[in-house]
N, C-alpha and C positions, 0 to 999 in steps of 0.2 A: 619067720619074720625076725629081723634083727631088732635089738633094743635101741632106744634113742639116746643112750649115753654118749657123751662126747669122747672122742679119742684123739690123742695127740702123739706126735713122734718127736723124740728129743734124744739128747746124749746124757749119759750118767756122768755127773761131775764128782760125786762123793758117795761112798758106801761105808762110812766108818761106824754107823749105828747098826744095831741088830734089827733085821727085818725092815729097814728103812734105807732108801736111796734118794739122793737129790738129783733131779733131772732138769736140764736146761733146755727150754723149747724156744726156738727162734721163729718169729713171724714178721711179715712186712705190713706196714700200714701207711696211709697217706695222711700228711698233716692237713688239718681242716682249713687252715688259712693260707698257708704257703704252697700247698700241693706238692711238697717234697716227699719222696718215698723214704720212709724210715725203717730201719731194722730194729725191732724190739725183741729183747730176750726176757723170758720169765723163768723163775726157778720154782719147781714144785717138789714137795716131799711126797714120796711114793711108797706105798706099802709093798714090800717084796717078801712074801711069806716064806719062800723056799730058798732065798739067797742066791738067785740065778744071775743077777746083774752085777757086773764089775765096772770099774771106772773106764770110760772110753767106749762102752757099748752103746749102740743105737737101739733104743727101746721104744715100744708102743705102750702108752698108758691109757687107762680108761677111768672115767669118772665113777666114784663109788660113794657109799654112805660115809659120814664122818667116822674115822677110825681113831683119831686123837685130836688134840687141839689144832694142829696144822695139817694133818694128813687127810686129804679128801680124794686121793687118786690111788689106783692099784696098778701093779705091773701086769700087762696083758701078755706080752711076749718080748723076747730079745730078737730084734730084727737082724742086726749084724754084730758079731762079737768084735770089739775093737781092742786096741792095745793101749795101755796107759803110757804116759810120757816116760815113766821110769823103766819100762820094759823094753823100749826101743833102743837097740844097740847099733851104732853105725858100722857098716861092713867094711868100707874102704878107708880105714884109719891107719896111717903109718905110725909106727912106734919108734 
């Protein structure tokens, strides 16, 4: 039987701290009065014990006990390894 902890999927936006990454999770919600569909993004500080996540990776995070003042999530797995904006090199560039 699986546990009842919440799991979210998002993209790593920053990994400058040791054992900590910042993950942006996007979700959609409906405005209660105007019924417009809104896209809301939330940032979470995630505990990355082994330093597996890099900027641009799609990761799965799981709810955990409080690790520090702002960290309440742990890295579960790296779903897709992405590339950061600095690593992308255009191929068809004339010099």
